[in-house]
GULUM-128219 format. One record per residue: residue in one letter; x, y, z of N, C-alpha, C in turn. Coordinates in steps of 0.001 Angstrom, whole numbers, plus 500000, padded with zeros to 6 digits. Example, Ala and Ser with C-alpha at 12.3 -4.5 7.8 and 13.67 -1.06 7.14 Angstrom:
2
A513190494310507800512300495500507800513200496700507800/S512850497750507080513670498940507140512900500030507870/
END
This chain:
305
M281834722418069928280383722638069809279691721869070922/S278958722576071724278300721953072875276926721449072488/H276633720335073052275324719735072813274448719948074040/T273284720400073828272342720655074918271309719545074953/R271184718946076091270188717888076262268832718491076604/V267869718069075864266507718547076102265733717428076783/K265294717671077962264544716676078719263064716753078344/T262574715663077897261150715582077566260433714867078687/R259316715375079063258534714826080175257365714029079625/N257286712825080074256191711952079663255031712140080645/F253938712744080154252822713040081042251997711797081368/Q252288710690080683251555709471080974252158708691082131/Q253301709147082646253949708495083768253939709425084970/V253910708836086147253954709613087389255145709135088207/T255574709999089065256704709652089924256263708634090965/P257194707900091540256816706933092587256091707569093759/A256462708790094118255788709455095239254321709739094906/W254086710279093698252712710545093295251921709244093133/N252574708215092654251915706923092511251467706389093869/A252329706491094871251970706045096218250835706890096794/A250901708210096569249850709088097086248499708786096436/L248498708557095123247246708234094436246698706885094892/N247574705939095147247116704639095658246492704776097040/V247085705623097873246517705848099204245140706499099104/V245002707484098209243703708144098026242665707156097515/A243059706324096545242126705329096013241734704312097085/A242695703907097913242391702959098987241440703573100014/L241666704849100361240765705513101304239360705652100726/F239281705998099458237978706124098821237253704781098785/A237982703704098475237374702372098475236907701977099872/F237697702325100875237306701998102253236052702755102669/V235960704030102264234768704819102586233525704219101924/C233688703673100725232549703057100030232129701741100666/V233104700959101147232817699622101675232441699667103148/F232931700663103874232752700682105324231289700655105778/P230356701394105142228961701316105615228403699898105624/F228682699127104572228187697752104554228882696897105614/L230183697097105818230884696359106864230343696711108246/F230001697990108430229448698410109727228075697793109964/V227259697731108907225961697061109021226151695591109364/L227147694949108746227432693546109039227844693360110490/I228663694275111011229089694187112417227899694358113349/I227031695323113053225866695553113918224934694343113915/S224815693677112760223930692509112700224414691372113580/F225709691337113883226271690304114770226489690823116188/T225888691951116519225992692524117855224814692087118712/D225079691865119999224003691521120909223059692707121076/E221747692436121103220753693513121158220880694339122432/N221072693683123575221222694412124848222506695232124862/S223586694676124306224840695419124235224700696632123314/L223931696473122239223712697594121330222908698698122004/A221903698318122800221090699312123496221878700007124607/T222805699291125222223564699851126345224752700682125875/N225525700155124941226780700777124545226696701545123230/G225587701392122514225451702088121242226190701367120139/Y226288702048119001226939701451117834228448701532117994/R229107700384117875230552700297118001231124699483116858/I232322699851116448232997699074115412233380697700115946/I233820697663117196234109696389117865233104696252119009/P232075695436118853231037695337119883231567694739121180/K230889695084122268231234694509123565230867693033123617/Q229779692678122929229319691292122948228763690925121579/W229247689822121021228793689343119730227606688408119910/S226768688332118874225602687460118943225084687192117533/V224511685997117351223858685629116085222345685526116283/E221854686147117344220433686050117669219554686654116585/A220023687701115922219222688342114880218976687384113721/Y220017686688113300219852685728112200219025684520112645/R219217684086113889218409682974114394216935683358114444/Y216664684588114839215269685043114910214645685101113518/L215409685611112532214861685709111178214558684337110597/F215454683398110767215250682086110175214209681264110943/E214036681555112249212994680855113003211634681494112797/T211593682827112764210319683514112575209828683350111138/G210720683573110189210341683376108801210740681987108354/G209891681017108591210223679636108269210445679409106793/S209890680242105961210023680086104511211081681022103932/L212004681488104770213014682427104289213951681765103278/L214364680539103560215230679832102618214508679569101304/R213225679259101382212453679056100164212342680355099372/S212221681481100075212194682771099385213529683066098711/Y214616682657099356215928682774098722215960681987097412/G215438680755097450215414679942096239214592680570095130/V213430681133095498212582681799094500213308682988093888/T213953683780094721214651684968094229215828684588093338/I216577683567093720217705683133092901217217682621091545/F216160681830091557215610681311090297215119682450089409/V214361683378089987213833684503089215214967685362088675/T216000685585089481217112686432089045217891685796087905/V218208684515088034219007683840087007218219683700085704/V217015683135085794216206682920084590215799684263083971/G215397685210084802214991686511084292216125687252083616/T217328687184084180218470687856083571218805687253082215/V218760685923082107219052685265080832218021685656079769/I216736685600080143215679685958079188215773687429078802/S215960688288079792216054689719079517217247690043078640/L218384689420078925219581689682078136219403689215076692/A218755688065076491218539687550075136217615688465074342/I216506688877074944215550689725074226216150691090073917/I216782691706074905217331693051074719218452693045073690/T219332692050073751220454691996072822219982691771071395/L219054690844071190218556690581069840217785691771069286/Y216996692423070130216255693610069701217217694726069303/A218235694959070148219198696024069852220017695701068605/Y220350694425068412221112694044067217220291694250065948/A218982694003066034218122694181064862218025695649064462/I217788696541065416217656697954065076219014698614064840/F220094697917065181221434698427064869221772698217063397/Q221174697194062795221459696885061392220834697941060465/K221665698615059681221166699623058753220383699003057594/S220630697733057338219915697056056252218535696576056673/F218220696674057971216910696235058451215860697266058048/K214858696851057326213884697760056717213072698520057758/Y212725697849058861211820698444059852212562698918061102/R213836699234060976214620699625062152214105700923062770/R213663701878061973213137703133062522211839702900063284/F210996702031062758209726701760063429209955701116064787/F210819700107064843211061699414066106211870700281067075/S212711701155066566213405702109067445212410703076068065/F211491703581067240210450704471067769209565703742068774/L209269702471068499208432701693069409209081701553070777/A210393701350070805211092701229072085211156702574072809/I211477703642072069211582704964072698210225705448073186/F209162705120072463207819705554072859207428704991074218/T207818703747074487207479703146075791208261703777076933/M209367704455076626210098705166077672209383706441078089/L208554706991077197207858708247077467206430708035077947/F205764707019077425204363706786077757204161705306078083/N203272705054079028202883703683079345201433703671079803/G200839702490079800199424702372080139199099702620081593/G200077702474082475199818702657083887199721701322084615/M199586701407085926199613700208086754198355699360086586/V197192699990086509195942699233086409195856698449085101/P196094699058083916196090698259082693197142697149082700/T198314697441083277199339696400083369198870695242084237/F198225695552085347197709694506086230196645693674085516/I195782694327084738194735693599084013195345692674082962/I196364693161082266197004692336081231197688691123081851/V198411691343082941199158690245083562198222689210084168/T197153689668084815196272688733085530195148688186084669/Q194501689039083873193318688612083122193656688097081723/L194599688742081051194922688342079680195968687225079640/L197064687412080377198142686422080369197985685352081442/H197125685588082427196858684628083510198157684209084222/L198936685202084601200207684939085269200147685103086777/K198997685423087325198895685630088759199227684340089500/D199993684482090583200439683366091411201276682361090615/T202031682862089658203017682049088954204357682771089005/V205419681993088862206742682596088935207013683514087743/W206282683317086627206474684163085453205960685574085679/A205102685770086656204663687128086990205791687954087588/L206825687284088099207992687974088628209088688153087572/I208958687458086436210012687477085422209630688327084218/L208494688043083612208146688664082342207928690175082421/P207294690736083479207108692198083490208404692995083463/L209516692389083877210799693088083891211743692609082795/A211253691786081884212139691160080905212659692147079872/V211870693145079503212264694084078449212325695489079038/N213447696141078826213633697516079281214121698344078095/A213337699341077714213663700133076523214971700896076695/F215260701339077898216504702072078129217714701173077900/Y217638699919078340218731698982078114218879698672076620/I217765698642075898217835698423074446218600699559073773/M218330700783074179219038701915073596220525701874073944/I220851701421075158222263701302075543222974700291074653/M222349699127074448222978698098073626223068698530072163/R222051699216071663222117699692070286223261700682070112/T223411701589071059224515702547070999225856701835071095/F225919700805071944227168700051072074227517699353070758/F226524698730070129226773698082068838227233699103067797/S226621700276067796226941701282066783228353701824066935/T228833701914068164230136702521068411231280701510068499/M230991700271068871232049699307069151232147698164068141/I231115697952067341231153696855066377231507697413065006/P232678697111064471233054697629063145232184697018062049/T231883697823061062231099697324059927231859696250059157/A233187696320059172233990695332058459233800693934059025/I233511693851060332233277692535060939232033691900060341/L230958692659060234229716692133059670229885691783058193/E230608692632057456230814692355056037231666691114055828/S232652690908056686233476689704056554232660688448056810/G231721688522057742230857687375057982229968687065056789/K229450688098056143228607687876054965229421687325053793/I230666687796053675231518687295052597231810685803052786/D231999685403054041232272683994054335231022683125054302/G229864683723054032228643682952053923227902682717055223/A228225683468056247227555683302057534226192683987057515/G225215683356058149223896683963058273223861684972059400/E222677685553059629222543686588060655222825686033062052/F222235684885062388222438684322063722223885683861063911/Q224489683305062860225877682875062973226807684075063123/T226527685133062387227323686356062530227160686950063919/F225922686950064394225658687507065721226349686698066811/Y226283685379066701226802684513067763228324684444067764/K228939684343066568230372684108066498231204685374066347/L230624686440065806231406687647065554231024688811066458/V229711688992066675229263690172067421229354689951068929/L228864688830069409228836688591070856230216688643071509/P231268688036070921232584688158071568233070689589071719/L232657690468070807233061691867070904232152692684071805/A230991692131072147229994692889072901229948692490074371/L230957691773074858230928691313076243230841692445077272/P231535693577077095231363694658078080229923695162078152/G229289695351076992227893695786077002226970694728077571/L227208693464077238226387692378077769226526692283079280/A227751692413079779227954692344081225227272693502081938/T227290694685081332226623695840081944225117695634082020/I224496695207080917223059694971080912222700693820081843/A223531692777081876223272691653082776223318692095084234/L224255692982084565224340693481085939223112694308086296/F222689695185085393221492695985085640220262695099085816/S220118694101084940218958693213085025218996692386086305/T220167691927086681220294691147087912219891691969089129/L220352693203089189219972694077090300218469694331090310/G217883694522089120216450694775089042215634693598089533/Y215993692391089118215254691207089555215479690918091029/W216705691082091497217005690747092888216295691702093853/N216220692970093510215629693962094413214127694149094216/D213533693436093272212117693637092989211249693044094094/W210330693843094573209336693375095546207923693811095155/F207830694817094268206527695379093927205689694394093125/N206296693668092191205542692688091417205010691566092302/A205784691183093298205293690166094245204110690696095046/L204148691982095376203030692582096103201763692589095270/L201907692740093952200742692811093075200219691435092670/Y201115690523092341200697689313091644200835688023092458/I201503688051093599201788686812094316201020686786095640/D200193685751095798199501685481097052199938684163097688/K200482683258096888200928681968097414202182682158098263/P202199681606099482203403681762100331204652681145099718/G204486680096098916205647679432098358206311680168097230/L205705681236096722206274682004095607206711683407096014/V206724683678097296207116685012097765208637685159097669/P209160686163096962210620686339096859211201686915098134/L212507687025098155213225687399099373212868688795099855/Q212893689777098954212641691153099382211254691304099985/S210266690666099364208909690736099894208800690009101225/M209500688882101375209471688153102634210091688965103766/L211223689610103512211850690446104532210957691622104894/M210257692174103915209340693276104203208192692801105088/R207695691581104849206610691051105680207078690773107101/I208314690262107243208852690031108587209002691340109340/E209513692366108656209667693683109286208316694257109686/T207318694101108833205973694603109140205382693877110338/S205566692574110397205034691809111536205738692190112829/M207034692459112779207759692889113978207238694242114454/Q207039695167113535206514696472113930205106696355114510/F204299695475113929202942695284114437202966694744115863/I203841693784116111203927693207117458204387694245118465/M205382695044118113205897696041119038204891697161119292/Q204159697576118273203210698665118436201970698241119212/N201605696975119121200400696502119785200692695656121018/S201926695692121498202273694888122669201565695380123924/A201279696673124024200620697208125211199154696804125284/N198541696472124142197127696131124121196870694632124059/T197931693832124141197786692385124063198391691753125302/S198194690466125421198714689718126564200026689034126216/L200801689623125331202069689024124953203040689040126115/N203880688049126140204884687947127188205922689041127004/T206120689861128028207077690952127913208508690439127788/G208767689266128322210104688695128182210426688378126747/I209451687891126004209661687610124590209920688898123821/L209163689950124167209354691230123483210730691818123773/Q211210691633124998212525692159125341213641691422124620/K213421690131124351214436689341123662214375689507122146/M213327690138121657213197690293120213214254691261119686/P215148690805118830216198691697118300215626692653117260/Q215433693890117641214795694846116740215808695472115785/D216770696201116331217738696909115486218680695943114777/T219167694937115498220104694007114870219435693175113778/S218150692853113961217452692079112928217260692907111658/R217066694212111799216968695067110611218290695073109840/M219390695152110589220690695096109925220935693732109294/A220471692682109954220615691344109378219809691216108090/M218648691858108026217856691859106790218620692528105656/V219305693627105960220096694314104938221209693403104431/V221862692687105344222942691785104946222402690648104094/L221277690060104502220696688955103739220224689403102359/A219763690648102269219230691136100990220319691577100030/T221410692125100552222449692696099684223702691836099584/G223914690943100526225136690143100534225367689348099265/P224416688520098830224653687714097617224899688547096365/I224193689647096226224362690453095019225698691187095038/V226195691524096240227526692131096342228600691115095968/L228422689870096406229385688833096058229336688475094580/A228210688722093927228091688405092499228747689454091615/Y229010690644092146229574691706091313230944691360090742/P231880690758091507233176690400090895233042689474089693/F232001688652089665231785687791088502231546688631087252/F230734689667087358230488690542086211231729691366085869/Q232477691788086893233671692580086631234710691764085870/R234754690477086166235666689607085424235352689633083932/Y234078689627083588233701689659082188233879691040081580/F233845692094082430234201693414081929235621693401081365/V236561692912082172237966692881081761238148691959080562/Q237537690771080607237658689841079498237066690412078212/G235943691103078330235325691698077150236173692808076557/L236813693604077418237679694649076896238889694070076185/T239382692917076668240541692280076027240153691681074677/I239034690943074660238604690316073414238139691352072406/G237579692454072921236979693435072022237979694385071389/A239279694145071572240273695016070943240377694675069470/V239819695517068607239807695283067177240685696324066489/K241535695871065624242429696780064874242108696687063412/E241739697800062820241405697832061391242546698458060611/
END
């Protein structure tokens, strides 16, 4: 009696050849995503005359740090603007994350009597708002936040869309048995939230924290509306003012007695690229920190019922 071997194919495994090919495709895709920023970084370290003569090159004919020297010399308060932006981003992200998480946890609880009302209140603000003028009046006349650092933090502290994301995350990822076990052990709401819910919600917290960090770091409109003091101008607004002043000088150079030698030495294109690097560099370096918590949250959040 002959025995026939039946070969079963595991679709969850790939051959070494396919594995190598997929790795090459993923590496090429990652390089295509990263290359524009690397190219901007290279251009920012290119000499202005070499850039005008030879054009954009991956390996410049002549390297230079003149663009960064010009930005830090022209914008004397650039480092101070960095400090303001870092403070606003860190403090604003912490406050925003605390408010959004607690709000979402409250409306996630089915035992909360007013959960429908507060859910409707959050969704309503996504569809309708008072507009820019009423918001400006509230911030400046009612709250008296003009020319204070809180004018850069509080207007962005609560986002209804992020609240809905966290509520959905709690509903899908937090088992009801976890909450019931906390109540059986005599834990209160804050103790249950802090010791049982937060460790399981790290992926959602990291996502909202990343969104809030990007929002605070890239914000310049609130500074345009509420900030007149030079010492409170954030980075994005400061770079915009430097760019505006450079354009003004170049456009009006023919009608003024400015030294043409100074205008020729002014790094125009390279300084713009340097502004992009200064504005996006720190936030790009901060992303691996959030990704680390993504992985850690997925590991801790593995619950088996």
